[in-house]
C-alpha positions as CSV (number, residue, x, y, z in Angstrom):
1,M,-14.1,18.7,159.9
2,S,-11.4,21.1,158.5
3,R,-9.1,22.9,161.1
4,A,-10.7,26.0,159.2
5,L,-14.3,25.2,160.1
6,Y,-13.1,24.0,163.9
7,N,-11.9,27.3,164.3
8,M,-14.7,29.2,163.2
9,L,-17.2,27.5,165.4
10,T,-14.8,27.4,168.3
11,R,-15.1,31.5,167.9
12,D,-18.4,31.4,167.4
13,V,-19.0,29.2,170.8
14,H,-16.3,31.7,172.5
15,I,-18.8,34.7,171.6
16,A,-21.9,33.1,172.6
17,E,-20.8,32.3,176.1
18,K,-21.0,35.8,176.6
19,S,-24.1,37.3,177.5
20,W,-24.5,40.3,174.9
21,S,-26.4,43.7,175.7
22,V,-27.7,45.3,172.7
23,D,-25.6,48.5,173.4
24,E,-22.3,45.9,173.3
25,A,-23.5,44.0,170.3
26,F,-24.0,47.0,168.2
27,R,-20.3,48.1,169.1
28,Y,-19.2,44.7,168.2
29,C,-20.7,45.1,164.9
30,E,-19.1,48.5,164.4
31,R,-15.6,47.2,165.3
32,L,-16.1,44.7,163.1
33,I,-17.0,47.0,160.0
34,R,-14.1,49.2,161.0
35,R,-11.6,45.9,160.3
36,H,-12.7,45.6,156.6
37,Y,-11.6,47.9,153.8
38,E,-14.7,48.9,151.4
39,N,-14.4,51.5,148.2
40,F,-17.8,52.8,149.3
41,P,-19.0,54.0,152.6
42,V,-20.1,51.9,155.3
43,A,-22.2,53.1,158.2
44,S,-20.1,56.7,157.9
45,L,-19.9,60.0,159.7
46,F,-22.3,61.2,157.0
47,L,-24.9,59.2,158.3
48,P,-26.9,60.2,161.4
49,K,-25.5,58.8,164.3
50,E,-28.6,56.9,165.5
51,K,-28.7,55.4,162.0
52,R,-25.0,53.8,161.6
53,K,-25.2,51.1,164.8
54,H,-28.1,49.6,162.4
55,V,-26.2,50.0,159.0
56,A,-23.4,48.5,160.9
57,A,-25.7,45.4,162.3
58,I,-27.0,44.8,158.7
59,Y,-23.1,45.0,157.4
60,A,-22.1,42.3,159.9
61,F,-24.5,40.4,159.2
62,A,-23.3,40.2,155.7
63,R,-19.6,40.6,155.9
64,T,-19.3,37.6,158.4
65,A,-21.2,35.2,155.8
66,D,-19.0,36.2,153.1
67,D,-16.5,35.6,154.9
68,F,-17.8,31.9,155.4
69,A,-18.4,32.0,151.6
70,D,-14.4,32.6,151.4
71,E,-13.1,30.6,154.1
72,P,-9.7,29.5,153.4
73,G,-9.1,25.4,153.9
74,M,-12.6,24.9,154.3
75,T,-14.6,22.5,151.7
76,P,-17.6,24.0,149.4
77,A,-19.7,21.5,151.4
78,E,-17.9,23.2,154.8
79,R,-19.2,26.7,153.5
80,I,-22.7,25.8,152.7
81,E,-22.7,24.3,156.1
82,A,-21.5,27.4,157.8
83,I,-23.6,29.6,155.8
84,N,-27.1,27.4,156.6
85,D,-26.3,27.7,160.0
86,W,-25.8,31.6,159.8
87,E,-29.5,31.6,158.4
88,E,-30.5,28.9,161.3
89,K,-29.2,32.1,163.5
90,L,-31.3,34.6,161.4
91,L,-34.2,32.5,161.6
92,L,-34.2,31.6,165.5
93,S,-33.5,34.9,166.5
94,R,-37.3,35.4,165.7
95,T,-38.8,33.4,168.0
96,V,-35.5,32.9,170.5
97,P,-33.9,35.6,172.6
98,A,-29.7,35.7,170.1
99,R,-26.5,35.1,172.0
100,H,-24.6,36.1,168.7
101,P,-23.8,39.9,169.2
102,V,-24.7,40.4,165.3
103,F,-28.3,38.8,165.9
104,V,-28.6,40.8,169.3
105,A,-28.0,43.5,167.2
106,L,-29.7,42.5,163.6
107,S,-32.7,41.8,166.2
108,H,-33.2,45.1,167.6
109,T,-32.7,46.8,164.1
110,I,-35.8,44.1,162.3
111,E,-37.8,44.8,164.8
112,R,-37.6,48.5,165.2
113,F,-37.8,49.1,161.2
114,E,-40.0,46.3,160.7
115,I,-37.4,44.4,158.4
116,S,-38.7,41.4,156.6
117,V,-36.1,38.8,157.4
118,D,-36.5,37.6,153.3
119,L,-34.5,40.7,152.5
120,L,-31.2,38.9,154.6
121,R,-31.8,35.5,153.5
122,N,-31.6,36.8,150.2
123,L,-27.7,37.7,151.2
124,L,-27.5,34.5,151.9
125,H,-28.4,33.2,148.8
126,A,-25.9,35.0,146.9
127,F,-22.7,33.7,149.3
128,R,-24.3,30.6,148.5
129,S,-24.2,31.0,145.0
130,D,-20.5,32.1,144.9
131,V,-19.3,28.6,146.3
132,T,-21.6,26.8,144.0
133,T,-21.4,28.6,140.7
134,S,-18.4,29.7,139.3
135,R,-19.5,30.8,135.7
136,Y,-22.5,32.7,134.2
137,E,-23.7,32.1,130.9
138,T,-25.4,35.3,129.9
139,F,-25.8,39.1,131.1
140,E,-29.1,38.3,132.6
141,Q,-28.0,35.6,134.9
142,V,-25.1,38.2,136.2
143,L,-27.7,40.7,137.1
144,Q,-30.0,37.9,139.0
145,Y,-27.2,37.3,141.0
146,C,-26.9,40.9,141.8
147,Q,-30.9,40.8,143.0
148,Y,-30.0,38.9,145.7
149,S,-26.1,39.7,146.2
150,A,-26.3,43.6,146.3
151,N,-30.1,44.9,145.7
152,P,-30.9,43.8,149.1
153,V,-28.4,46.2,150.9
154,G,-29.8,49.0,149.4
155,R,-33.4,48.1,149.8
156,L,-32.1,47.0,153.4
157,V,-31.1,51.0,154.0
158,L,-33.8,52.9,152.3
159,L,-35.9,51.1,155.5
160,L,-33.7,52.1,158.0
161,F,-34.7,55.6,156.7
162,N,-38.3,55.0,156.1
163,Y,-38.7,54.7,152.4
164,R,-40.4,52.4,151.4
165,S,-42.0,53.4,147.7
166,E,-41.3,50.9,145.1
167,S,-40.1,53.5,142.9
168,L,-37.5,54.4,144.9
169,M,-36.6,50.7,145.5
170,Q,-36.3,50.1,142.2
171,Y,-33.9,53.2,141.7
172,S,-31.7,51.7,144.3
173,D,-31.6,48.3,142.7
174,S,-29.9,49.7,139.6
175,I,-27.1,51.7,141.8
176,C,-26.6,48.6,144.1
177,T,-26.7,46.1,140.8
178,A,-24.2,49.1,139.2
179,L,-21.9,48.5,142.1
180,Q,-21.8,45.4,142.2
181,L,-20.6,45.0,138.3
182,A,-18.0,47.6,139.1
183,N,-16.8,45.5,142.1
184,F,-16.3,42.4,139.6
185,W,-14.6,44.8,137.2
186,Q,-12.2,46.1,139.3
187,D,-11.9,42.8,141.2
188,L,-11.3,40.8,137.9
189,S,-8.0,39.5,138.4
190,V,-8.8,38.8,142.1
191,D,-11.7,36.6,141.4
192,L,-9.8,34.4,138.9
193,L,-7.6,33.3,141.8
194,K,-10.5,32.0,143.4
195,N,-11.7,30.2,140.1
196,R,-14.7,32.4,139.6
197,V,-15.6,34.3,136.2
198,Y,-18.5,37.1,136.3
199,L,-17.9,38.2,132.8
200,P,-21.0,36.4,130.7
201,Q,-19.5,33.5,128.6
202,E,-22.0,34.7,126.0
203,D,-20.1,38.5,126.0
204,L,-16.8,36.2,126.2
205,R,-17.9,34.7,122.7
206,R,-19.1,38.0,121.4
207,F,-15.4,39.7,121.9
208,Q,-13.8,36.6,120.4
209,Y,-11.9,36.2,123.9
210,A,-11.2,32.6,125.1
211,E,-11.4,32.0,128.8
212,A,-7.8,30.4,129.0
213,E,-6.2,34.0,127.6
214,L,-8.3,35.6,130.8
215,F,-6.6,33.1,133.2
216,S,-3.0,33.8,131.2
217,G,-3.8,37.4,132.0
218,D,-3.7,38.2,128.2
219,A,-5.2,41.7,128.0
220,T,-5.7,42.0,124.6
221,E,-7.4,44.3,122.0
222,N,-10.5,42.0,122.3
223,F,-10.3,42.1,126.2
224,R,-10.6,45.5,126.8
225,N,-12.8,46.1,124.0
226,L,-14.8,43.5,126.3
227,M,-14.3,45.2,129.4
228,K,-15.0,48.7,127.7
229,F,-18.6,47.0,127.1
230,Q,-19.3,46.4,130.2
231,V,-18.4,50.1,131.7
232,K,-21.1,51.6,129.3
233,R,-23.3,49.0,130.3
234,T,-22.4,49.5,134.2
235,E,-22.6,53.5,133.7
236,E,-26.2,52.8,132.1
237,L,-27.2,51.4,135.7
238,F,-25.9,54.3,137.8
239,R,-27.4,56.4,136.0
240,K,-31.0,55.0,135.6
241,G,-30.9,55.0,139.6
242,K,-29.4,58.7,140.0
243,P,-32.6,60.0,140.2
244,L,-32.9,58.7,143.9
245,L,-30.0,61.0,144.8
246,A,-32.7,63.9,144.3
247,E,-35.4,62.0,146.2
248,V,-34.1,61.1,149.6
249,G,-33.7,63.6,152.3
250,K,-30.6,65.7,153.9
251,D,-30.2,62.6,156.4
252,L,-29.4,60.0,153.5
253,S,-28.4,62.2,150.5
254,L,-24.7,62.9,151.0
255,E,-23.8,59.1,151.8
256,L,-25.9,57.8,148.8
257,R,-23.8,60.7,146.4
258,L,-20.7,59.5,147.8
259,T,-21.5,55.9,146.9
260,W,-22.7,56.6,143.4
261,N,-19.6,59.0,142.8
262,G,-17.6,56.6,144.1
263,G,-18.2,53.9,142.0
264,M,-18.4,55.8,139.1
265,R,-14.9,56.9,140.0
266,I,-14.3,53.4,139.8
267,L,-15.1,52.9,136.5
268,R,-12.7,56.2,135.8
269,K,-10.5,54.5,136.8
270,I,-10.8,51.2,134.7
271,E,-11.1,53.5,132.2
272,Q,-7.7,55.5,132.9
273,L,-5.6,52.0,133.1
274,K,-7.0,51.6,129.1
275,Y,-9.2,48.3,131.0
276,S,-6.0,46.3,131.8
277,V,-7.3,45.4,134.6
278,L,-5.8,41.6,134.7
279,T,-2.4,43.3,135.7
280,Q,-3.7,46.1,138.1
281,R,-6.4,46.2,140.2
282,P,-7.7,50.0,140.2
283,A,-8.3,51.4,143.8
284,L,-9.4,54.7,145.0
285,T,-6.6,56.9,146.3
286,G,-6.7,59.6,148.7
287,I,-6.6,61.9,146.2
288,D,-9.8,60.2,144.8
289,K,-11.7,59.8,147.8
290,A,-10.9,63.5,148.5
291,S,-12.6,64.1,144.9
292,V,-15.6,62.1,145.8
293,L,-16.0,64.1,148.9
294,F,-16.0,66.9,147.4
295,S,-17.8,66.4,144.1
296,S,-20.8,64.8,146.7
297,L,-21.0,68.1,148.4
298,A,-21.1,70.4,145.3
299,Q,-23.9,68.3,144.3
300,R,-26.5,69.4,147.2
């Protein structure tokens, strides 16, 4: 067993030794989300206060599993073991009172909003893919990954607000897939350090850009054309899902507009860099975030 895996499991034991009340467990989840930087709002102050803790519980579940997939110093087998253990805790929490704070909170959320654990298990499927799969031959395969990695999050949020229409779920899928793709293009240089390439291999060939050039950071004209193509297809998905923003009530609409506008702003930042994302990671500045907020408020 590696030291990283031992330390992770030891932390888990210490957490489990404590008896967590539901309120304490939700506060644990809320503290966890504040420790992580995000482009897009997570359980922000623009959500009704009563809903924030439930969003935090879902996020804490996903964030922890995602960390297992990327834990430094662990072998792929150890990462899969950690994710499988996390799934076992999820399933066990449906029949036995949970001891880990994430599952104490999450069990409360699942029961209250009648959430299927399959949506949560889909997220774990994506994290396993991050461990086992580093290349995608086609864009359809990338979209299939997004079906597990991003789309469940949007569906879970809609369920928290009692939106259960399949048409709304499909709008949400388009937005969430677009957000995942925008994050891929934003973090292209970061993922290369992990030997992960989310650009479809078929598109590399189509634009006559070799993977070796990608790893050498060579932002040729072919690369810029490749990224321009990816940004355009991502924007199309954002626009396909945009009707959702007008279909939900005031309790969720501002949060969704912030998320949608934040994703679109990332695409604009990539364009401003002339698609040279291999040498510079596009990120939202304070001015960008203020602009996203004002434009989201104006859309009301």
